[in-house]
VEXMIDO-165772 format. One record per residue: residue number from 1; x, y, z of N, C-alpha, C in turn. Coordinates in pm, whole numbers, plus 50000, padded with zeros to 5 digits. Atoms other than C-alpha are relative to their C-alpha. Example, Ala and Ser with C-alpha at 12.3 -4.5 7.8 and 13.67 -1.06 7.14 Angstrom:
REM residues 2
(1, (50089, 49881, 50000), (51230, 49550, 50780), (50090, 50120, 50000))
(2, (49918, 49881, 49994), (51367, 49894, 50714), (49923, 50109, 50073))
***
This chain:
REM residues 251
(1, (50069, 49877, 49961), (80585, 65441, 85125), (49852, 49970, 50021))
(2, (50143, 50014, 49978), (80240, 65447, 85279), (49927, 50099, 49910))
(3, (50076, 49901, 50075), (79964, 65640, 85112), (49907, 49936, 49900))
(4, (50079, 50069, 50101), (79847, 65438, 84810), (49890, 50090, 49944))
(5, (50093, 49903, 50059), (79680, 65750, 84659), (49884, 50034, 50095))
(6, (50106, 49972, 49902), (79483, 65805, 84982), (49964, 50148, 50004))
(7, (50025, 49855, 49994), (79504, 66184, 84933), (49958, 50055, 49863))
(8, (50044, 49960, 50133), (79370, 66192, 84576), (49895, 50112, 50011))
(9, (50097, 49891, 50001), (79184, 66518, 84506), (50023, 50105, 50107))
(10, (49972, 49904, 49893), (79332, 66700, 84807), (50119, 50088, 49964))
(11, (49888, 49908, 50019), (79568, 66997, 84814), (50069, 50023, 50133))
(12, (49920, 49979, 49879), (79850, 67033, 85066), (50090, 50121, 49982))
(13, (49907, 49887, 49996), (80043, 67348, 85157), (50109, 49961, 50100))
(14, (49888, 50041, 49914), (80387, 67254, 85293), (50095, 50117, 50016))
(15, (49911, 49888, 49972), (80576, 67542, 85455), (50135, 49946, 50046))
(16, (49867, 50051, 49968), (80950, 67493, 85478), (50029, 49873, 49922))
(17, (49997, 50122, 50082), (80952, 67247, 85189), (50119, 49993, 49905))
(18, (49892, 49997, 50099), (81275, 67334, 85008), (50109, 49897, 50025))
(19, (49897, 50101, 49970), (81485, 67068, 85181), (49956, 49921, 50123))
(20, (50017, 50071, 49874), (81504, 66818, 85466), (49865, 49931, 50014))
(21, (50128, 50066, 49970), (81187, 66690, 85632), (49890, 50054, 49910))
(22, (50106, 49940, 50081), (80967, 66936, 85441), (49998, 49948, 49858))
(23, (49992, 50051, 50137), (81090, 66822, 85101), (49958, 49854, 49993))
(24, (50036, 50142, 49996), (81054, 66455, 85197), (49849, 49983, 50019))
(25, (50144, 50005, 49975), (80700, 66513, 85330), (49923, 50044, 49875))
(26, (50068, 49951, 50120), (80600, 66713, 85020), (49995, 49891, 49893))
(27, (49996, 50107, 50100), (80711, 66428, 84792), (49907, 49885, 50037))
(28, (50087, 50109, 49955), (80524, 66171, 85002), (49853, 50035, 49983))
(29, (50139, 49957, 50017), (80201, 66373, 84999), (49961, 49995, 49852))
(30, (50027, 50006, 50144), (80228, 66403, 84620), (49985, 49857, 49954))
(31, (50009, 50142, 50037), (80290, 66030, 84589), (49868, 49940, 50045))
(32, (50130, 50048, 49950), (79973, 65975, 84794), (49884, 50065, 49926))
(33, (50105, 49946, 50086), (79781, 66180, 84535), (49968, 50146, 50018))
(34, (50032, 49860, 49976), (79775, 66533, 84679), (50072, 50090, 49900))
(35, (49930, 49890, 50066), (79853, 66845, 84478), (50071, 50078, 50111))
(36, (49918, 49946, 49891), (80133, 67011, 84676), (50056, 50137, 49965))
(37, (49932, 49871, 50007), (80231, 67375, 84722), (50130, 49987, 50079))
(38, (49867, 50010, 49940), (80606, 67365, 84790), (50041, 50142, 50039))
(39, (49985, 49862, 49955), (80644, 67679, 85002), (50125, 50017, 50086))
(40, (49881, 49967, 49921), (80969, 67829, 85134), (50061, 50128, 49945))
(41, (49929, 49880, 50047), (81202, 68128, 85104), (50101, 49966, 49891))
(42, (49885, 50035, 50084), (81465, 67934, 84908), (49963, 49988, 49852))
(43, (50025, 50001, 50144), (81419, 68033, 84545), (50128, 49972, 49921))
(44, (49871, 50025, 50064), (81791, 68008, 84464), (50087, 49920, 50094))
(45, (49908, 50078, 49916), (82062, 67772, 84586), (50082, 50093, 50088))
(46, (49920, 49922, 49906), (82233, 67909, 84896), (50104, 49912, 50066))
(47, (49898, 50077, 49927), (82475, 67781, 85158), (49951, 49858, 50029))
(48, (50060, 50131, 49975), (82235, 67497, 85236), (49923, 49960, 49875))
(49, (50060, 50037, 50129), (82119, 67297, 84930), (49847, 49988, 50005))
(50, (50144, 50020, 50013), (81759, 67281, 84805), (49925, 50129, 49974))
(51, (50087, 49885, 50027), (81506, 67522, 84654), (49858, 49950, 49977))
(52, (50139, 50039, 50028), (81129, 67525, 84608), (49987, 49948, 49858))
(53, (50010, 50042, 50140), (81187, 67485, 84234), (50054, 49858, 49980))
(54, (49944, 50135, 50016), (81410, 67176, 84263), (49909, 49895, 50062))
(55, (50090, 50097, 49936), (81168, 67006, 84503), (49874, 49980, 49915))
(56, (50120, 50011, 50084), (80863, 67085, 84288), (50030, 49925, 49870))
(57, (49962, 50067, 50124), (81048, 66969, 83977), (50013, 49849, 50020))
(58, (49987, 50144, 49971), (81133, 66633, 84138), (49863, 49934, 50010))
(59, (50136, 50054, 49987), (80765, 66584, 84220), (49933, 49988, 49863))
(60, (50066, 50005, 50132), (80641, 66672, 83870), (50069, 49900, 49907))
(61, (49926, 50097, 50081), (80915, 66461, 83711), (49954, 49857, 50026))
(62, (50047, 50135, 49967), (80769, 66156, 83889), (49848, 49988, 49989))
(63, (50143, 50010, 50030), (80412, 66232, 83778), (49909, 50065, 50101))
(64, (50083, 49933, 49900), (80294, 66434, 84078), (49965, 50141, 49959))
(65, (50038, 49862, 50023), (80136, 66779, 84095), (50062, 50087, 50108))
(66, (49933, 49913, 49903), (80344, 67052, 84259), (50012, 50141, 49946))
(67, (49989, 49858, 50034), (80360, 67431, 84262), (50105, 50062, 50092))
(68, (49904, 49930, 49914), (80671, 67617, 84384), (49942, 50136, 50041))
(69, (50062, 49878, 49949), (80549, 67903, 84606), (50098, 50073, 50092))
(70, (49914, 49924, 49909), (80785, 68168, 84749), (49922, 50040, 50125))
(71, (50072, 49970, 49876), (80694, 68217, 85115), (50098, 50023, 50114))
(72, (49926, 49968, 49878), (80860, 68390, 85409), (49898, 49994, 50113))
(73, (50104, 50021, 49899), (80663, 68261, 85708), (49999, 50109, 50107))
(74, (49999, 49892, 49900), (80767, 68562, 85920), (49929, 50125, 49949))
(75, (50068, 49884, 50060), (80583, 68800, 85683), (49855, 49966, 49971))
(76, (50142, 50026, 50021), (80204, 68812, 85696), (49961, 50020, 49853))
(77, (50031, 49975, 50142), (80192, 68960, 85344), (50051, 49888, 49911))
(78, (49943, 50109, 50079), (80421, 68689, 85204), (49917, 49873, 50014))
(79, (50084, 50118, 49974), (80212, 68415, 85367), (49867, 50012, 49926))
(80, (50129, 49979, 50067), (79888, 68567, 85233), (50014, 49980, 49849))
(81, (49978, 50016, 50144), (80033, 68583, 84882), (50021, 49854, 49963))
(82, (49972, 50141, 50027), (80159, 68223, 84899), (49873, 49915, 50008))
(83, (50125, 50074, 49983), (79827, 68088, 85026), (49903, 50035, 49887))
(84, (50087, 49957, 50110), (79636, 68295, 84768), (50040, 49937, 49868))
(85, (49949, 50061, 50124), (79856, 68167, 84485), (49961, 49852, 49994))
(86, (50035, 50142, 49993), (79796, 67808, 84599), (49852, 49977, 49971))
(87, (50145, 50014, 50019), (79418, 67853, 84614), (49961, 50032, 49855))
(88, (50027, 49966, 50142), (79416, 68021, 84271), (50037, 49884, 49908))
(89, (49950, 50106, 50088), (79615, 67733, 84121), (49925, 49869, 50019))
(90, (50054, 50133, 49970), (79461, 67432, 84295), (49854, 50000, 50048))
(91, (50142, 49991, 49966), (79116, 67559, 84401), (49967, 49995, 50147))
(92, (50026, 50006, 49856), (79155, 67526, 84777), (50118, 49938, 50072))
(93, (49898, 50068, 49919), (79361, 67381, 85061), (49930, 49908, 50099))
(94, (50054, 50099, 49906), (79284, 67066, 85261), (50096, 49967, 50113))
(95, (49896, 50050, 49909), (79614, 66999, 85438), (50106, 50108, 50016))
(96, (49885, 49914, 49973), (79876, 67217, 85604), (50107, 49919, 50071))
(97, (49886, 50050, 49924), (80221, 67097, 85705), (50088, 50121, 50030))
(98, (49922, 49883, 49958), (80387, 67377, 85903), (50136, 49951, 50048))
(99, (49869, 50059, 49973), (80751, 67276, 85889), (50115, 50102, 50000))
(100, (49891, 49902, 50008), (80949, 67599, 85835), (50064, 50017, 50139))
(101, (49935, 49988, 49870), (81210, 67624, 86107), (50146, 50037, 49989))
(102, (49857, 49976, 49987), (81550, 67748, 86214), (50047, 49933, 50129))
(103, (49945, 50078, 49888), (81776, 67560, 86453), (50099, 50085, 50078))
(104, (49900, 49939, 49913), (81959, 67709, 86750), (49998, 49925, 50132))
(105, (49995, 50087, 49883), (82069, 67470, 87023), (50101, 50049, 50105))
(106, (49901, 49947, 49907), (82313, 67697, 87206), (49941, 50027, 50137))
(107, (50047, 49971, 49864), (82294, 67755, 87583), (49939, 50140, 50008))
(108, (50071, 49873, 49985), (82066, 68037, 87697), (50097, 50116, 50024))
(109, (49909, 49890, 49964), (82355, 68242, 87843), (50081, 50052, 49881))
(110, (49920, 49956, 50116), (82540, 68253, 87510), (49914, 50016, 49875))
(111, (50090, 49979, 50114), (82231, 68300, 87288), (49978, 50149, 49977))
(112, (50026, 49858, 50029), (82225, 68643, 87121), (49849, 50023, 49988))
(113, (50142, 49966, 50008), (81888, 68817, 87141), (49947, 49982, 49857))
(114, (50044, 50012, 50139), (81870, 68826, 86759), (49973, 49854, 49963))
(115, (50017, 50143, 50029), (81907, 68446, 86748), (49874, 49948, 50069))
(116, (50121, 50036, 49926), (81638, 68400, 87015), (49876, 50047, 49925))
(117, (50116, 49944, 50069), (81400, 68628, 86828), (49977, 49933, 49866))
(118, (50015, 50070, 50128), (81469, 68456, 86495), (49932, 49865, 50020))
(119, (50063, 50130, 49970), (81379, 68117, 86648), (49850, 50017, 50026))
(120, (50142, 49979, 49971), (81052, 68254, 86785), (49925, 50050, 49878))
(121, (50066, 49944, 50118), (80973, 68450, 86468), (49969, 49892, 49896))
(122, (50019, 50102, 50103), (81021, 68155, 86232), (49921, 49881, 50055))
(123, (50051, 50129, 49951), (80934, 67854, 86449), (49864, 50011, 50066))
(124, (50128, 49986, 49929), (80638, 67993, 86646), (49907, 50098, 49928))
(125, (50084, 49903, 50070), (80506, 68312, 86485), (49975, 49955, 49856))
(126, (50018, 50051, 50136), (80562, 68155, 86142), (49891, 49895, 49992))
(127, (50107, 50102, 49996), (80341, 67859, 86236), (49865, 50067, 50022))
(128, (50123, 49925, 49977), (80079, 68099, 86371), (49950, 50065, 49871))
(129, (50041, 49927, 50120), (80078, 68300, 86047), (49950, 49907, 49889))
(130, (50047, 50089, 50108), (80053, 68008, 85802), (49872, 49928, 50042))
(131, (50120, 50069, 49952), (79794, 67832, 86019), (49879, 50093, 49992))
(132, (50108, 49901, 50004), (79581, 68146, 86055), (49953, 50022, 49856))
(133, (50033, 49973, 50140), (79597, 68199, 85678), (49926, 49885, 49933))
(134, (50064, 50112, 50071), (79491, 67847, 85576), (49869, 49954, 50064))
(135, (50121, 50051, 49933), (79216, 67782, 85834), (49871, 50029, 49920))
(136, (50126, 49976, 50073), (78938, 67957, 85634), (49986, 49913, 49875))
(137, (50004, 50081, 50122), (79032, 67760, 85321), (49971, 49853, 50032))
(138, (50027, 50139, 49960), (79036, 67424, 85502), (49855, 49988, 50049))
(139, (50140, 50000, 49954), (78705, 67512, 85670), (49905, 49997, 49880))
(140, (50086, 49994, 50119), (78557, 67590, 85327), (49990, 49866, 49929))
(141, (50003, 50134, 50060), (78641, 67233, 85218), (49919, 49902, 50082))
(142, (50079, 50088, 49914), (78430, 67092, 85501), (50084, 49917, 50094))
(143, (49911, 50073, 49909), (78730, 66973, 85699), (50135, 49976, 49936))
(144, (49866, 50027, 50050), (79091, 66870, 85665), (50095, 49978, 50115))
(145, (49898, 50036, 49902), (79416, 66838, 85854), (50110, 50105, 50007))
(146, (49888, 49910, 49975), (79669, 67078, 86007), (50106, 49924, 50079))
(147, (49889, 50073, 49936), (80009, 66935, 86104), (50115, 50098, 50022))
(148, (49881, 49919, 49971), (80290, 67122, 86279), (50114, 49905, 50035))
(149, (49884, 50083, 49972), (80637, 66969, 86285), (50071, 50054, 50125))
(150, (49936, 49958, 49875), (80784, 66981, 86638), (50120, 49909, 50029))
(151, (49878, 50073, 49966), (81060, 66800, 86826), (49987, 49930, 50135))
(152, (49998, 50069, 49870), (81114, 66547, 87104), (50073, 50084, 50104))
(153, (49929, 49914, 49906), (81338, 66815, 87258), (49910, 50076, 50095))
(154, (50097, 49933, 49913), (81023, 66977, 87400), (49993, 49929, 50136))
(155, (50013, 50079, 49876), (81012, 66695, 87659), (50133, 49980, 50073))
(156, (49869, 50037, 49945), (81387, 66674, 87724), (50052, 50108, 50096))
(157, (49960, 49893, 49908), (81401, 66916, 88017), (50126, 49965, 50078))
(158, (49876, 50039, 49932), (81682, 66713, 88172), (50123, 50036, 49916))
(159, (49890, 49960, 50088), (81892, 66828, 87874), (50018, 50153, 49997))
(160, (49984, 49856, 49994), (81851, 67196, 87964), (49902, 50074, 49911))
(161, (50090, 49912, 50075), (81700, 67481, 87762), (50073, 50059, 49880))
(162, (49948, 49922, 50113), (81749, 67645, 87424), (49882, 50061, 49925))
(163, (50104, 49926, 50071), (81559, 67877, 87194), (49915, 49910, 49911))
(164, (50072, 50089, 50092), (81466, 67599, 86952), (49892, 49921, 50073))
(165, (50097, 50081, 49927), (81299, 67375, 87208), (49887, 50086, 50057))
(166, (50102, 49910, 49947), (81116, 67670, 87366), (49900, 50039, 49891))
(167, (50090, 49961, 50110), (80977, 67780, 87028), (49908, 49885, 49961))
(168, (50081, 50116, 50038), (80857, 67428, 86948), (49898, 49964, 50108))
(169, (50097, 50023, 49892), (80693, 67394, 87291), (49880, 50092, 49983))
(170, (50109, 49907, 50026), (80490, 67703, 87206), (49908, 49951, 49889))
(171, (50080, 50055, 50110), (80378, 67541, 86881), (49911, 49887, 50049))
(172, (50081, 50113, 49950), (80260, 67229, 87064), (49880, 50052, 50078))
(173, (50113, 49944, 49925), (80046, 67440, 87301), (49899, 50063, 49904))
(174, (50088, 49938, 50100), (79907, 67637, 87005), (49914, 49895, 49932))
(175, (50073, 50102, 50077), (79809, 67322, 86814), (49908, 49914, 50087))
(176, (50088, 50079, 49913), (79670, 67126, 87108), (49873, 50080, 50033))
(177, (50118, 49917, 49976), (79439, 67419, 87186), (49915, 50019, 49875))
(178, (50072, 49982, 50126), (79348, 67471, 86820), (49915, 49878, 49965))
(179, (50078, 50121, 50028), (79231, 67111, 86797), (49861, 50011, 50060))
(180, (50129, 49978, 49936), (78954, 67202, 87040), (49919, 50106, 49926))
(181, (50068, 49890, 50068), (78872, 67527, 86861), (49943, 49957, 49864))
(182, (50037, 50033, 50138), (78846, 67360, 86518), (49927, 49866, 49986))
(183, (50069, 50130, 50006), (78675, 67033, 86610), (49865, 50013, 49929))
(184, (50133, 49982, 50060), (78334, 67170, 86508), (50010, 50025, 49850))
(185, (49980, 49978, 50144), (78482, 67258, 86166), (50053, 49874, 49930))
(186, (49953, 50129, 50053), (78589, 66893, 86117), (50146, 50006, 49955))
(187, (49858, 49986, 50033), (78957, 66992, 86109), (50085, 49931, 50106))
(188, (49904, 50065, 49910), (79216, 66760, 86261), (50120, 50092, 50019))
(189, (49884, 49916, 49970), (79504, 66943, 86432), (50096, 49918, 50085))
(190, (49903, 50085, 49930), (79815, 66750, 86533), (50142, 50054, 49984))
(191, (49856, 49976, 50012), (80185, 66790, 86601), (50068, 49868, 49967))
(192, (49923, 50119, 50038), (80437, 66550, 86454), (50147, 50030, 50020))
(193, (49856, 49982, 49984), (80795, 66512, 86565), (50071, 49870, 49967))
(194, (49922, 50122, 50014), (81071, 66270, 86477), (50009, 49927, 50134))
(195, (49976, 50076, 49877), (81110, 65990, 86730), (50145, 50013, 50044))
(196, (49857, 49984, 49973), (81485, 66031, 86700), (50048, 50125, 49924))
(197, (49948, 49882, 50071), (81703, 66277, 86502), (50005, 49971, 49851))
(198, (49988, 50008, 50145), (81667, 66331, 86128), (50115, 50093, 49961))
(199, (49881, 49920, 50034), (82005, 66448, 85996), (49978, 50074, 49869))
(200, (50030, 49919, 50117), (81872, 66708, 85755), (50116, 50097, 49973))
(201, (49900, 49899, 50032), (82079, 66974, 85581), (49999, 50111, 50105))
(202, (50011, 49896, 49898), (81946, 67227, 85834), (50063, 49959, 50131))
(203, (49939, 50050, 49877), (82051, 67010, 86126), (50153, 50008, 49989))
(204, (49854, 50002, 50015), (82401, 66971, 85987), (50058, 50141, 49998))
(205, (49952, 49861, 50003), (82427, 67349, 85934), (49987, 50068, 50136))
(206, (50028, 49928, 49876), (82283, 67449, 86273), (50010, 49921, 50127))
(207, (49995, 50086, 49882), (82344, 67160, 86510), (50121, 50021, 50089))
(208, (49885, 49962, 49917), (82659, 67322, 86650), (50098, 49886, 50021))
(209, (49901, 50107, 49993), (82868, 67015, 86576), (49963, 49887, 50095))
(210, (50043, 50104, 49906), (82663, 66798, 86813), (50008, 49863, 49932))
(211, (49986, 50135, 50057), (82751, 66432, 86752), (49882, 49913, 50041))
(212, (50117, 50084, 49974), (82450, 66202, 86722), (50039, 49855, 49976))
(213, (49967, 50141, 50023), (82510, 65829, 86778), (49906, 49938, 49897))
(214, (50080, 50056, 50110), (82386, 65615, 86485), (49863, 49947, 50043))
(215, (50128, 50057, 49957), (82113, 65448, 86691), (49896, 50108, 50032))
(216, (50092, 49888, 49973), (81962, 65794, 86757), (49957, 50070, 49871))
(217, (50035, 49938, 50129), (81922, 65870, 86385), (49885, 49923, 49935))
(218, (50110, 50067, 50071), (81598, 65799, 86199), (49995, 50049, 49856))
(219, (50010, 49958, 50140), (81540, 65805, 85822), (49885, 50099, 49982))
(220, (50108, 49903, 50020), (81331, 66099, 85694), (49871, 49936, 49952))
(221, (50121, 50068, 50048), (81090, 65846, 85540), (49902, 49970, 50112))
(222, (50092, 50024, 49887), (80949, 65775, 85889), (49910, 50121, 50020))
(223, (50080, 49879, 49989), (80834, 66137, 85906), (49902, 50011, 49883))
(224, (50086, 49992, 50118), (80695, 66118, 85552), (49879, 49908, 50014))
(225, (50111, 50095, 49983), (80487, 65808, 85625), (49900, 50049, 50104))
(226, (50087, 49951, 49893), (80353, 65959, 85948), (49920, 50121, 49953))
(227, (50069, 49880, 50050), (80267, 66288, 85774), (49886, 49962, 49906))
(228, (50106, 50045, 50091), (80070, 66107, 85503), (49881, 49947, 50080))
(229, (50108, 50054, 49916), (79870, 65923, 85770), (49922, 50113, 50068))
(230, (50067, 49889, 49932), (79796, 66244, 85963), (49928, 50091, 49901))
(231, (50062, 49914, 50101), (79717, 66436, 85642), (49862, 49950, 49959))
(232, (50128, 50059, 50036), (79427, 66198, 85579), (49894, 50007, 50109))
(233, (50094, 49993, 49888), (79261, 66273, 85913), (49906, 50120, 49988))
(234, (50081, 49882, 49970), (78972, 66502, 86002), (49964, 49988, 50148))
(235, (50026, 49997, 49855), (78817, 66574, 86341), (49938, 49870, 50053))
(236, (50053, 50129, 49956), (78653, 66230, 86348), (50111, 49898, 50022))
(237, (49887, 50092, 49987), (78998, 66069, 86339), (50097, 50046, 50108))
(238, (49896, 49960, 49904), (79328, 66149, 86511), (50006, 50152, 50004))
(239, (49988, 49855, 49987), (79326, 66506, 86645), (50035, 50035, 50144))
(240, (49963, 49954, 49866), (79462, 66703, 86939), (50112, 49920, 50062))
(241, (49894, 50086, 49948), (79773, 66487, 86970), (50138, 50051, 49958))
(242, (49860, 49984, 50040), (80152, 66511, 86963), (50049, 49861, 49966))
(243, (49961, 50132, 50047), (80269, 66217, 86755), (50151, 49993, 49979))
(244, (49860, 50029, 50033), (80616, 66065, 86730), (50000, 49911, 49876))
(245, (50007, 50061, 50134), (80692, 65951, 86376), (50001, 49848, 50000))
(246, (49986, 50146, 50007), (80801, 65594, 86442), (49887, 49929, 50073))
(247, (50114, 50060, 49931), (80510, 65534, 86680), (49878, 49993, 49908))
(248, (50120, 49996, 50084), (80239, 65641, 86437), (50021, 49921, 49871))
(249, (49972, 50076, 50123), (80411, 65484, 86135), (49983, 49851, 50021))
(250, (50012, 50143, 49969), (80393, 65149, 86313), (49856, 49954, 50007))
(251, (50141, 50038, 49990), (80012, 65160, 86321), (49957, 49909, 49885))
***
């Protein structure tokens, strides 16, 4: 694992951290020295395994600092409470990883409106809400790093369209523009996507049975290493970019 305590003294807010990429990234940030708010809706075990409490417990059991924070990214009040709780506990926020997401890869013609709206509400509006809420706190620290988790599917127009890829494309535009807006505040703003497919619990639940050949699968650790590297940036470093995990991890 990269990091080597490079994030000592910093606080990270990880949205969508109860399982999958978010949980792996939260653990890596803690290993690199950050205090981590493990934020998600999952307070109890459901159909898909993982809760904010189990992830936070794993971090504290290995000597890290973690706070389980209930957070529904589609609710402005819930986001405000989660961010406020984090600041009260840890004194501020330096790093955001906006990872909360729902998967829907079905064809446009057979996508129910409710499914389309859920993708946009969680994957795009959710990123907007958590980002908007943490910016003043990161600014107050004199700089920091905002990271949104996106997907290579944004570029795969030859593979057609779906609600998931459209929502993530919106996030990339939001973050690329924000990098310009926040440069004067010394805040790095980047998107990070897997280079290939990470077979998370969410993917297996929502991937519609899509078969992924083994050579197209990447370990979640590649995303964790890349997130730690981006989390250490400010506006003088890497900002305004869309990074692919295996490319940046190879630096």
